[in-house]
C-alpha positions as CSV (number, residue, x, y, z in Angstrom):
1,M,-0.1,0.1,0.1
2,I,1.3,3.4,-0.9
3,V,0.1,6.8,1.0
4,S,0.9,10.1,-1.2
5,S,0.3,13.5,0.0
6,A,1.3,16.8,-1.6
7,P,0.4,20.8,0.0
8,F,-1.9,22.9,-1.0
9,R,-0.5,26.2,-1.7
10,V,-1.0,30.3,-1.6
11,S,0.0,32.6,-4.0
12,F,1.1,36.0,-3.4
13,A,1.6,37.7,-6.7
14,G,1.4,36.8,-10.3
15,G,-1.4,34.7,-10.5
16,G,-2.3,34.4,-14.2
17,S,0.7,34.7,-15.7
18,D,1.4,31.3,-15.5
19,I,-1.2,30.4,-18.3
20,A,-0.3,29.9,-21.7
21,S,-2.0,32.8,-23.2
22,Y,0.0,35.0,-20.9
23,Y,3.6,33.5,-20.9
24,R,3.6,32.6,-24.7
25,R,3.7,36.3,-25.4
26,Q,5.7,37.5,-22.1
27,A,7.7,35.2,-19.2
28,G,5.4,34.9,-16.5
29,A,6.2,34.5,-12.7
30,V,4.4,33.9,-9.5
31,L,5.5,34.3,-5.7
32,S,3.4,31.5,-3.7
33,C,4.0,29.0,-1.1
34,A,3.2,25.3,0.1
35,I,1.2,25.3,2.9
36,A,0.6,22.3,5.8
37,K,-2.8,21.4,4.5
38,Y,-2.7,18.3,2.1
39,S,-4.3,16.0,-1.0
40,F,-3.6,12.6,0.2
41,V,-3.9,9.4,-2.4
42,I,-3.9,6.1,-1.2
43,V,-3.3,2.8,-4.0
44,H,-3.5,-0.1,-2.9
45,N,-3.7,-3.9,-5.0
46,Y,-7.4,-4.5,-5.5
47,F,-9.0,-8.0,-4.4
48,N,-10.9,-8.2,-7.6
49,E,-8.0,-8.6,-10.1
50,N,-10.6,-7.6,-12.9
51,K,-11.9,-4.3,-11.3
52,Y,-10.9,-0.4,-10.6
53,H,-12.2,0.4,-7.3
54,L,-11.9,4.1,-6.8
55,K,-13.1,6.3,-4.0
56,Y,-13.3,9.9,-3.5
57,T,-16.7,11.9,-2.8
58,R,-18.3,8.9,-4.7
59,T,-17.0,5.0,-5.4
60,E,-16.5,3.6,-8.8
61,L,-16.2,0.1,-9.6
62,A,-14.9,-0.1,-13.1
63,D,-13.8,-2.5,-15.9
64,T,-12.2,-0.5,-18.2
65,L,-10.6,2.8,-18.0
66,D,-13.3,4.4,-20.1
67,E,-16.0,3.5,-17.6
68,I,-14.3,5.5,-15.3
69,A,-16.1,8.9,-14.4
70,H,-13.5,10.8,-12.6
71,P,-11.4,12.8,-15.4
72,L,-8.0,13.3,-13.4
73,L,-8.3,9.5,-12.1
74,R,-9.1,7.9,-15.6
75,E,-6.3,9.9,-17.4
76,A,-4.0,9.8,-14.8
77,L,-4.3,5.8,-14.9
78,R,-4.3,5.4,-18.8
79,M,-1.1,8.1,-18.6
80,H,0.6,5.4,-16.8
81,R,-0.7,2.2,-18.1
82,V,-2.2,0.9,-15.0
83,E,-4.1,-2.5,-15.5
84,P,-7.5,-3.2,-13.5
85,G,-6.7,-5.0,-10.3
86,I,-6.0,-1.5,-8.4
87,E,-7.9,0.6,-5.5
88,V,-7.1,4.1,-5.4
89,A,-8.7,6.5,-2.5
90,S,-8.1,10.3,-2.2
91,V,-8.9,12.6,0.7
92,A,-8.0,16.2,1.6
93,D,-7.6,18.6,4.2
94,I,-9.4,21.2,2.6
95,P,-12.6,21.0,0.1
96,S,-11.9,21.8,-3.6
97,G,-13.1,25.2,-5.3
98,T,-11.4,27.0,-2.5
99,G,-8.5,28.9,-4.2
100,L,-5.8,26.8,-2.6
101,G,-5.0,24.8,-6.0
102,S,-6.5,21.4,-4.7
103,S,-6.9,19.6,-7.9
104,S,-3.1,20.0,-8.6
105,S,-2.1,19.1,-5.7
106,F,-4.5,15.7,-6.0
107,S,-3.0,15.3,-9.5
108,V,0.7,15.8,-8.0
109,A,-0.1,13.6,-5.0
110,L,-1.8,10.6,-7.2
111,I,0.8,10.7,-10.2
112,N,3.7,10.1,-7.3
113,A,1.4,7.2,-5.9
114,L,1.2,5.5,-9.0
115,Y,5.2,5.8,-9.5
116,A,5.7,4.2,-6.3
117,H,3.3,1.5,-6.4
118,R,5.8,0.5,-9.1
119,S,8.8,1.0,-7.0
120,R,9.9,3.8,-9.3
121,F,11.4,7.0,-8.3
122,A,10.3,10.4,-9.9
123,S,11.7,14.0,-9.3
124,K,9.7,17.1,-8.0
125,D,9.9,18.7,-11.7
126,Q,8.7,15.3,-13.3
127,L,5.7,14.9,-10.9
128,A,4.8,19.0,-11.6
129,E,5.4,18.5,-15.5
130,E,3.1,15.5,-15.9
131,A,0.7,16.8,-13.3
132,C,0.7,20.0,-16.2
133,K,0.7,17.2,-19.0
134,L,-2.6,15.4,-17.7
135,E,-4.5,18.6,-16.5
136,I,-3.5,21.1,-19.4
137,D,-2.8,18.9,-22.3
138,I,-5.1,16.3,-21.9
139,L,-7.7,17.4,-19.7
140,K,-8.0,21.1,-21.5
141,E,-8.0,22.4,-18.4
142,P,-8.0,26.5,-18.4
143,I,-5.4,26.5,-15.7
144,G,-2.2,27.9,-15.4
145,K,1.2,25.9,-14.2
146,Q,2.2,27.2,-10.7
147,D,0.1,24.9,-8.5
148,Q,1.6,21.7,-10.0
149,Y,4.9,23.4,-9.3
150,A,4.0,24.4,-5.8
151,A,2.6,21.2,-5.0
152,A,5.4,19.1,-6.0
153,H,8.3,21.2,-4.9
154,G,6.6,22.6,-1.6
155,G,8.5,25.9,0.5
156,L,8.3,29.2,-0.3
157,N,9.3,30.2,-4.1
158,F,9.4,32.1,-6.9
159,I,8.4,30.7,-9.8
160,E,9.3,31.7,-13.7
161,F,7.3,30.7,-16.5
162,N,9.3,30.8,-20.0
163,S,7.8,31.1,-23.3
164,N,9.1,28.4,-24.4
165,G,7.0,26.3,-21.7
166,S,9.5,25.6,-19.5
167,V,9.7,26.2,-15.9
168,N,12.4,27.5,-13.1
169,V,11.5,27.4,-9.3
170,Q,13.9,29.2,-7.4
171,P,13.5,29.0,-3.7
172,V,13.1,32.3,-1.6
173,V,15.7,32.4,1.2
174,L,15.1,34.4,4.3
175,S,16.7,34.0,7.6
176,S,14.9,31.6,10.5
177,E,13.7,34.4,12.2
178,K,12.4,36.6,9.3
179,M,10.5,33.4,7.8
180,A,8.9,32.4,11.5
181,E,7.8,36.2,11.5
182,L,6.3,36.2,7.8
183,E,4.5,32.5,8.9
184,S,2.8,34.3,11.9
185,N,1.6,37.3,10.2
186,I,-0.6,35.2,7.7
187,L,-4.1,34.4,8.3
188,L,-6.4,32.4,6.3
189,F,-10.3,33.1,6.7
190,F,-12.5,30.7,4.4
191,T,-15.4,32.7,2.9
192,G,-17.9,30.5,2.9
193,N,-17.9,30.1,-1.1
194,Q,-16.9,27.2,-3.1
195,R,-16.6,28.2,-6.6
196,D,-16.3,26.9,-10.2
197,T,-12.5,27.6,-11.1
198,R,-13.3,27.2,-14.4
199,S,-15.2,29.9,-15.2
200,V,-13.4,32.4,-13.4
201,L,-10.4,31.1,-14.9
202,S,-11.9,31.0,-18.1
203,T,-13.4,34.7,-17.8
204,Q,-9.7,36.0,-16.9
205,V,-7.7,34.0,-20.0
206,Q,-10.6,35.6,-22.7
207,A,-10.1,39.2,-20.8
208,M,-6.2,38.8,-21.2
209,E,-6.4,37.5,-25.0
210,T,-9.0,40.1,-26.2
211,D,-8.3,43.5,-23.8
212,E,-4.9,44.6,-23.9
213,D,-5.1,46.8,-20.9
214,K,-6.3,43.5,-19.3
215,F,-3.1,42.1,-20.5
216,R,-0.8,45.1,-19.2
217,T,-2.6,44.6,-15.9
218,V,-1.1,41.2,-15.8
219,E,2.0,42.5,-16.7
220,R,2.2,44.9,-13.8
221,M,1.1,42.0,-11.5
222,V,4.3,40.2,-12.9
223,Q,6.4,43.0,-12.0
224,L,5.1,43.4,-8.6
225,S,6.1,39.8,-7.9
226,Y,9.6,40.2,-8.7
227,E,9.1,43.4,-6.2
228,M,7.7,41.3,-3.6
229,R,10.4,38.7,-3.7
230,D,13.0,41.6,-3.6
231,I,11.0,43.1,-0.4
232,L,10.9,39.5,1.7
233,M,14.4,38.9,0.9
234,G,14.8,42.1,2.2
235,G,13.0,41.7,5.6
236,D,10.8,44.3,5.1
237,L,7.7,42.3,6.1
238,S,5.6,45.3,6.4
239,A,6.2,46.1,2.9
240,F,5.2,43.0,1.5
241,G,2.1,43.5,3.3
242,E,1.4,46.9,1.5
243,A,2.6,45.2,-1.9
244,L,-0.2,42.4,-1.4
245,H,-2.7,45.1,-1.0
246,R,-1.4,46.8,-4.0
247,G,-1.2,43.3,-6.2
248,W,-5.6,42.7,-5.2
249,M,-6.4,46.1,-6.3
250,M,-4.9,45.2,-9.6
251,K,-6.0,41.4,-9.4
252,R,-9.7,42.4,-8.6
253,S,-9.7,44.9,-11.6
254,L,-9.3,42.0,-14.3
255,T,-13.0,40.6,-14.2
256,S,-16.1,41.1,-12.6
257,K,-16.0,37.5,-11.6
258,I,-12.9,38.1,-9.1
259,T,-15.1,39.8,-6.1
260,N,-18.3,40.5,-4.7
261,S,-19.6,42.8,-2.3
262,T,-19.5,40.3,0.7
263,I,-16.2,39.4,0.2
264,D,-15.0,43.1,-0.4
265,E,-16.8,43.9,2.8
266,Y,-14.8,41.4,4.6
267,Y,-11.6,42.7,3.0
268,E,-12.3,46.1,4.1
269,A,-13.4,45.1,7.6
270,A,-10.1,43.1,7.7
271,R,-8.3,45.9,6.7
272,A,-9.7,48.5,9.0
273,A,-9.4,46.2,12.2
274,G,-5.6,46.0,11.4
275,A,-4.6,44.1,8.2
276,V,-1.6,45.4,6.2
277,G,-2.9,43.8,2.9
278,G,-4.5,40.7,1.5
279,K,-6.1,39.1,-1.3
280,L,-8.4,35.9,-2.6
281,A,-6.5,32.7,-2.8
282,G,-6.3,31.4,-6.2
283,A,-8.4,32.9,-9.0
284,G,-10.9,34.5,-7.0
285,G,-14.6,34.5,-7.2
286,G,-14.8,33.0,-3.5
287,G,-12.7,30.6,-1.2
288,F,-9.9,31.7,1.5
289,L,-8.8,35.3,2.0
290,V,-5.3,35.7,2.7
291,L,-4.3,38.6,5.0
292,Y,-1.0,39.8,6.3
293,C,-1.3,41.2,9.5
294,P,1.1,41.7,12.5
295,R,0.6,39.6,15.7
296,D,-0.2,42.6,17.7
297,R,-3.6,43.5,15.3
298,Q,-4.8,39.8,14.8
299,G,-6.9,40.0,17.6
300,K,-8.7,42.6,16.5
301,V,-8.9,41.2,12.9
302,R,-10.2,37.9,14.3
303,Q,-13.1,39.5,15.7
304,A,-14.0,41.7,12.8
305,L,-14.3,38.3,10.6
306,S,-15.6,36.1,13.4
307,Q,-18.2,34.8,11.4
308,L,-16.0,33.1,9.1
309,K,-13.9,29.7,9.8
310,E,-9.9,30.7,10.2
311,I,-7.4,27.8,9.4
312,E,-4.0,27.7,10.8
313,F,-1.0,29.2,8.1
314,R,2.0,26.9,8.4
315,F,4.3,26.4,5.3
316,D,5.2,23.2,4.2
317,W,8.7,22.2,3.3
318,S,8.7,18.9,2.1
319,G,6.6,19.0,-1.0
320,A,5.3,16.1,-2.6
321,R,6.3,13.0,-0.7
322,I,5.5,9.2,0.0
323,A,4.0,9.4,3.3
324,F,3.8,5.4,3.9
325,A,4.9,2.4,1.7
326,Q,4.7,-1.3,2.6
């Protein structure tokens, strides 16, 4: 039996530039981190050697790959030429549609588990590349590449997307004291709204492709990601929070689906209570609100957002890994 895990991620700046319609024209970049919330995949030989047994929010028992309803499971098993007689189950710390890159975390964990099931090793870059192939090339999902690389590598990274399709992952190195301070000053609140990522991202892609002003906005967001990387490495965390706010102002201007009046009220309440800056995680439209707030103001922010569910923010430093093998 194999138990594989891959972390979810929080993107701070540059989101949207990891989509091909942007980086094919101009190189993209994001500043993001992996968090200690995970997608888990369990792979085990199945008693019935003629069946695929799949467990997620529903249960499937299939004779052939074509009968499998779950697209990621079906195409990953096909890509790895997995024969019947296998059982795959998945669980996660946080539900999908919340802006933390859950589908890509699942894809990375699944691919790693399938390799481990055959006693084969795959590098973190290989896991990310195959997850991108699975989601973007095979399933034609309107998503970018940042989530797969964040899930595979773990840590706090600056990720560049080159016009030839290659990806560079550069760890952002801070002193242990500054890293601990950054970690303790980031808050995550669930807005209570799960959304269809495809719809939100498709609208953003269309905006970038048809409106030159929107493309230039994403260009400024990429420039901001470089600035925020340098701010972090310089140790000015207050400036990081202020830049996070500037990035959100840019992001929310891209399409009307990124935010709504309720989310805006939550954000403004958090800022009024002492948060320096923040944004919605992922494409927008709902999910998690990410805030930068010094510890001495966090009590007031929590009080202002008392109706929202908070989850603890901690960095993940391992990335994709095999948690158990027997």
